[in-house]
Short mmCIF file of the C-alpha atoms (twelve columns), coordinates in Angstrom:
data_MODEL
# 
_entry.id   MODEL 
# 
loop_
_atom_site.group_PDB 
_atom_site.id 
_atom_site.type_symbol 
_atom_site.label_atom_id 
_atom_site.label_alt_id 
_atom_site.label_comp_id 
_atom_site.label_asym_id 
_atom_site.label_seq_id 
_atom_site.Cartn_x 
_atom_site.Cartn_y 
_atom_site.Cartn_z 
_atom_site.pdbx_PDB_model_num 
ATOM 1   C CA . MET A 1   6.447  -12.582 -9.352 1 
ATOM 2   C CA . SER A 2   4.060  -13.653 -6.409 1 
ATOM 3   C CA . TYR A 3   5.003  -12.631 -2.502 1 
ATOM 4   C CA . GLY A 4   8.104  -14.141 -0.964 1 
ATOM 5   C CA . GLN A 5   9.321  -14.952 -4.758 1 
ATOM 6   C CA . VAL A 6   12.536 -13.999 -5.544 1 
ATOM 7   C CA . GLN A 7   14.136 -14.161 -8.945 1 
ATOM 8   C CA . GLY A 8   16.272 -17.614 -9.546 1 
ATOM 9   C CA . GLN A 9   16.079 -18.519 -5.771 1 
ATOM 10  C CA . GLY A 10  12.599 -20.025 -5.929 1 
ATOM 11  C CA . TYR A 11  11.214 -18.835 -2.658 1 
ATOM 12  C CA . SER A 12  7.343  -19.023 -3.480 1 
ATOM 13  C CA . GLY A 13  4.641  -19.324 -0.836 1 
ATOM 14  C CA . ARG A 14  5.596  -20.507 2.464  1 
ATOM 15  C CA . GLY A 15  8.499  -18.473 3.602  1 
ATOM 16  C CA . THR A 16  11.043 -21.456 3.153  1 
ATOM 17  C CA . GLY A 17  13.866 -19.212 2.639  1 
ATOM 18  C CA . PRO A 18  16.354 -16.695 5.107  1 
ATOM 19  C CA . ARG A 19  15.027 -15.511 8.115  1 
ATOM 20  C CA . ALA A 20  16.146 -11.735 9.834  1 
ATOM 21  C CA . GLY A 21  18.916 -11.672 12.443 1 
ATOM 22  C CA . PHE A 22  18.380 -11.311 15.768 1 
ATOM 23  C CA . TRP A 23  20.361 -8.066  15.685 1 
ATOM 24  C CA . GLN A 24  18.325 -6.816  12.733 1 
ATOM 25  C CA . ARG A 25  15.607 -7.034  14.731 1 
ATOM 26  C CA . PHE A 26  17.176 -5.769  17.465 1 
ATOM 27  C CA . GLY A 27  18.427 -2.586  15.518 1 
ATOM 28  C CA . ALA A 28  14.511 -2.381  14.042 1 
ATOM 29  C CA . ALA A 29  12.899 -2.962  17.609 1 
ATOM 30  C CA . LEU A 30  15.521 -0.121  19.222 1 
ATOM 31  C CA . LEU A 31  14.712 2.561   15.952 1 
ATOM 32  C CA . ASP A 32  10.585 2.205   16.649 1 
ATOM 33  C CA . GLY A 33  11.094 2.280   20.128 1 
ATOM 34  C CA . ILE A 34  13.015 5.870   19.659 1 
ATOM 35  C CA . ILE A 35  10.138 6.931   17.212 1 
ATOM 36  C CA . ILE A 36  7.555  6.130   19.411 1 
ATOM 37  C CA . GLY A 37  9.111  7.178   22.637 1 
ATOM 38  C CA . LEU A 38  9.586  10.770  21.027 1 
ATOM 39  C CA . ILE A 39  6.358  10.900  20.043 1 
ATOM 40  C CA . ASP A 40  5.335  9.382   24.011 1 
ATOM 41  C CA . VAL A 41  7.310  12.065  25.364 1 
ATOM 42  C CA . ILE A 42  6.235  14.570  23.333 1 
ATOM 43  C CA . LEU A 43  2.269  14.027  23.855 1 
ATOM 44  C CA . ARG A 44  2.796  13.331  27.852 1 
ATOM 45  C CA . ALA A 45  4.470  17.235  27.969 1 
ATOM 46  C CA . ALA A 46  1.352  18.748  26.096 1 
ATOM 47  C CA . PHE A 47  -1.453 16.381  27.667 1 
ATOM 48  C CA . LYS A 48  -0.424 14.631  30.509 1 
ATOM 49  C CA . THR A 49  -2.151 11.757  31.568 1 
ATOM 50  C CA . ALA A 50  -4.379 12.056  28.385 1 
ATOM 51  C CA . GLY A 51  -0.867 12.025  26.403 1 
ATOM 52  C CA . SER A 52  -0.236 8.607   27.689 1 
ATOM 53  C CA . LEU A 53  -3.122 7.438   26.506 1 
ATOM 54  C CA . ILE A 54  -2.758 9.046   23.048 1 
ATOM 55  C CA . GLY A 55  0.643  7.622   22.874 1 
ATOM 56  C CA . VAL A 56  -0.921 3.946   23.697 1 
ATOM 57  C CA . ALA A 57  -3.222 4.527   20.462 1 
ATOM 58  C CA . ILE A 58  -0.518 5.700   18.642 1 
ATOM 59  C CA . ALA A 59  2.062  2.917   18.989 1 
ATOM 60  C CA . ILE A 60  -0.271 0.428   18.482 1 
ATOM 61  C CA . ALA A 61  -1.677 2.005   15.281 1 
ATOM 62  C CA . TYR A 62  1.657  2.391   14.016 1 
ATOM 63  C CA . PHE A 63  2.605  -1.593  14.556 1 
ATOM 64  C CA . THR A 64  -0.763 -2.592  13.011 1 
ATOM 65  C CA . VAL A 65  -1.173 -0.286  10.227 1 
ATOM 66  C CA . LEU A 66  2.566  -0.922  9.271  1 
ATOM 67  C CA . GLU A 67  3.401  -4.245  9.940  1 
ATOM 68  C CA . GLY A 68  0.003  -5.338  8.606  1 
ATOM 69  C CA . GLY A 69  -0.121 -3.648  5.462  1 
ATOM 70  C CA . PRO A 70  1.156  -4.918  2.173  1 
ATOM 71  C CA . ARG A 71  4.660  -3.613  2.565  1 
ATOM 72  C CA . GLY A 72  4.641  -5.740  6.454  1 
ATOM 73  C CA . MET A 73  7.321  -2.926  7.980  1 
ATOM 74  C CA . THR A 74  7.830  -0.610  10.230 1 
ATOM 75  C CA . LEU A 75  10.045 2.614   9.620  1 
ATOM 76  C CA . GLY A 76  12.615 0.832   12.054 1 
ATOM 77  C CA . LYS A 77  12.458 -2.661  9.726  1 
ATOM 78  C CA . GLN A 78  12.631 -0.888  6.587  1 
ATOM 79  C CA . ALA A 79  16.162 0.703   7.571  1 
ATOM 80  C CA . LEU A 80  17.269 -2.597  8.962  1 
ATOM 81  C CA . GLY A 81  15.933 -4.177  5.615  1 
ATOM 82  C CA . ILE A 82  13.350 -6.740  7.126  1 
ATOM 83  C CA . ARG A 83  9.590  -7.361  7.008  1 
ATOM 84  C CA . VAL A 84  7.021  -9.303  8.354  1 
ATOM 85  C CA . ILE A 85  5.560  -12.133 6.268  1 
ATOM 86  C CA . ASP A 86  2.634  -14.712 6.509  1 
ATOM 87  C CA . VAL A 87  3.724  -18.099 7.201  1 
ATOM 88  C CA . ASP A 88  1.666  -19.757 4.710  1 
ATOM 89  C CA . THR A 89  1.545  -17.436 2.130  1 
ATOM 90  C CA . GLY A 90  4.692  -15.062 1.814  1 
ATOM 91  C CA . GLY A 91  2.326  -12.272 1.869  1 
ATOM 92  C CA . PRO A 92  0.963  -9.488  4.237  1 
ATOM 93  C CA . ILE A 93  -0.080 -11.139 7.777  1 
ATOM 94  C CA . GLY A 94  -3.347 -8.327  7.579  1 
ATOM 95  C CA . TYR A 95  -4.623 -5.837  10.015 1 
ATOM 96  C CA . GLY A 96  -6.067 -8.488  12.497 1 
ATOM 97  C CA . ARG A 97  -2.953 -10.359 13.040 1 
ATOM 98  C CA . ALA A 98  -0.728 -7.261  13.268 1 
ATOM 99  C CA . PHE A 99  -2.798 -6.586  15.957 1 
ATOM 100 C CA . VAL A 100 -2.342 -9.774  17.870 1 
ATOM 101 C CA . ARG A 101 1.554  -9.642  17.048 1 
ATOM 102 C CA . TYR A 102 1.263  -5.914  19.130 1 
ATOM 103 C CA . ILE A 103 -0.560 -7.640  22.088 1 
ATOM 104 C CA . GLY A 104 2.184  -11.149 21.392 1 
ATOM 105 C CA . ARG A 105 4.940  -8.200  21.866 1 
ATOM 106 C CA . ILE A 106 3.573  -7.633  25.200 1 
ATOM 107 C CA . LEU A 107 3.906  -11.212 26.502 1 
ATOM 108 C CA . SER A 108 7.349  -11.804 24.644 1 
ATOM 109 C CA . THR A 109 8.700  -8.886  27.301 1 
ATOM 110 C CA . LEU A 110 6.749  -10.024 30.567 1 
ATOM 111 C CA . VAL A 111 9.201  -12.590 31.248 1 
ATOM 112 C CA . ILE A 112 12.225 -10.962 31.261 1 
ATOM 113 C CA . PHE A 113 12.258 -10.779 27.415 1 
ATOM 114 C CA . LEU A 114 12.102 -14.627 26.849 1 
ATOM 115 C CA . GLY A 115 9.783  -13.990 24.602 1 
ATOM 116 C CA . TYR A 116 11.858 -12.029 22.197 1 
ATOM 117 C CA . LEU A 117 15.214 -14.086 22.660 1 
ATOM 118 C CA . TRP A 118 13.280 -17.590 22.134 1 
ATOM 119 C CA . MET A 119 14.348 -16.738 18.183 1 
ATOM 120 C CA . LEU A 120 18.028 -17.629 19.444 1 
ATOM 121 C CA . TRP A 121 16.900 -21.642 19.927 1 
ATOM 122 C CA . ASP A 122 14.015 -21.547 17.631 1 
ATOM 123 C CA . LYS A 123 14.846 -23.780 14.306 1 
ATOM 124 C CA . GLU A 124 12.255 -21.022 12.439 1 
ATOM 125 C CA . ARG A 125 13.660 -18.284 14.284 1 
ATOM 126 C CA . GLN A 126 10.090 -17.142 15.554 1 
ATOM 127 C CA . CYS A 127 9.812  -15.266 18.969 1 
ATOM 128 C CA . TRP A 128 6.706  -15.529 20.614 1 
ATOM 129 C CA . HIS A 129 4.357  -12.840 19.207 1 
ATOM 130 C CA . ASP A 130 5.503  -14.099 15.446 1 
ATOM 131 C CA . LYS A 131 4.235  -17.675 16.626 1 
ATOM 132 C CA . LEU A 132 1.023  -16.232 18.203 1 
ATOM 133 C CA . ALA A 133 0.672  -14.562 14.715 1 
ATOM 134 C CA . GLY A 134 1.507  -16.590 12.645 1 
ATOM 135 C CA . ASP A 135 4.210  -14.428 10.686 1 
ATOM 136 C CA . TYR A 136 8.216  -14.948 10.392 1 
ATOM 137 C CA . VAL A 137 10.363 -11.723 9.916  1 
ATOM 138 C CA . VAL A 138 12.673 -11.898 6.894  1 
ATOM 139 C CA . PRO A 139 14.989 -9.950  4.866  1 
ATOM 140 C CA . VAL A 140 13.697 -7.969  2.177  1 
ATOM 141 C CA . SER A 141 16.271 -8.868  0.300  1 
ATOM 142 C CA . ALA A 142 15.231 -12.536 -0.091 1 
ATOM 143 C CA . TYR A 143 11.436 -11.592 -0.127 1 
ATOM 144 C CA . PRO A 144 11.180 -7.950  -1.306 1 
ATOM 145 C CA . VAL A 145 8.059  -5.765  -1.511 1 
ATOM 146 C CA . PRO A 146 5.438  -6.679  -4.100 1 
# 
């Protein structure tokens, strides 16, 4: 079975199947924010300013490694049953594009979270950071982890 293919449903190659909904993505982002926030609080308490810098590095690594890896999901996404896939292949986006996606999240946040809300009226249900990195966020049930 290739990336993005579900038995009997014909989703293969390019992600042509369902997309993750707003509330699934919001819940995953909230859980990831809690995880990263707790780590950041602990590091700041232990190391002051250096703890903040270490916390940023951990956040970048968390999202880059987990979303860029073969599973394409952070702990929050895993809990909500969604994952990140490549627009063209339906496979992993890789670490470089996952890093671009992380930077894109900052851009999505800058204008009163407009980049995140963009998915509400986008036909592909993509946020700005999805478009920037060339990915879709999809339900694991439609695009199982290989």
